C-alpha positions in Angstrom: 7.6 8.0 0.9 9.7 11.3 1.0 7.9 14.5 0.4 8.9 16.3 -2.8 8.3 20.0 -3.0 7.6 21.5 -6.4 7.5 25.2 -6.5 6.3 27.2 -9.7 6.0 30.9 -9.4 4.1 32.9 -12.0 5.9 35.2 -14.3 4.6 38.8 -14.6 3.4 38.3 -18.3 2.0 34.6 -17.9 -1.4 33.7 -17.8 -2.8 31.0 -15.3 -3.5 28.5 -17.9 0.3 28.5 -18.7 1.2 28.2 -15.1 -1.1 25.3 -14.6 0.5 23.7 -17.8 4.0 24.4 -16.4 3.0 22.9 -12.9 1.6 19.7 -14.2 4.6 19.2 -16.6 6.9 19.5 -13.6 4.6 17.0 -11.6 4.9 14.5 -14.6 8.8 15.0 -15.0 9.3 14.1 -11.2 7.2 10.9 -11.4 5.1 11.5 -8.4 2.0 10.3 -9.5 3.5 7.1 -10.8 5.3 6.4 -7.7 2.0 6.9 -5.6 0.1 4.6 -7.9 2.9 2.1 -7.9 3.0 2.0 -4.1 -0.8 2.1 -4.0 -1.6 -1.7 -3.4 1.7 -2.7 -1.8 1.4 -4.3 1.5 3.7 -4.4 4.4 5.3 -7.7 5.4 3.8 -9.2 8.5 6.1 -9.4 11.6 7.7 -12.9 12.3 5.9 -13.0 15.7 2.6 -12.4 13.9 3.3 -15.0 11.4 4.2 -17.8 14.0 1.2 -16.8 16.2 -1.1 -17.3 13.3 0.6 -20.5 12.3 0.2 -22.0 15.9 -3.5 -21.1 16.0 -4.1 -22.8 12.7 -2.1 -25.9 14.0 -4.6 -25.9 17.3 -7.5 -25.3 15.3 -6.8 -28.4 13.0 -6.0 -30.5 16.0 -9.5 -29.5 17.3 -11.1 -30.4 14.0 -9.4 -33.7 13.6 -10.4 -34.6 17.2 -14.2 -33.8 16.5 -13.9 -35.9 13.2 -12.7 -38.9 15.1 -15.4 -38.5 17.7 -18.0 -38.2 14.9 -19.3 -34.9 16.1 -18.6 -33.4 12.4 -18.5 -34.9 9.0 
């Protein structure tokens, strides 16, 4: 995610509450919080190599289980 810089300077006759209010308004207008919350639970896609390896592991494990079933070692 790209960094977004928001800069607010305090005017000479402005109190801290209004500066804070202007800053929070700028943040809301830039949609920074919505973008962060939206991407919060997104997962990266696994690499093709990792997917293939896990598929091969599952296949080997299924063969082992089937072999043990035929031998009567597991129900």
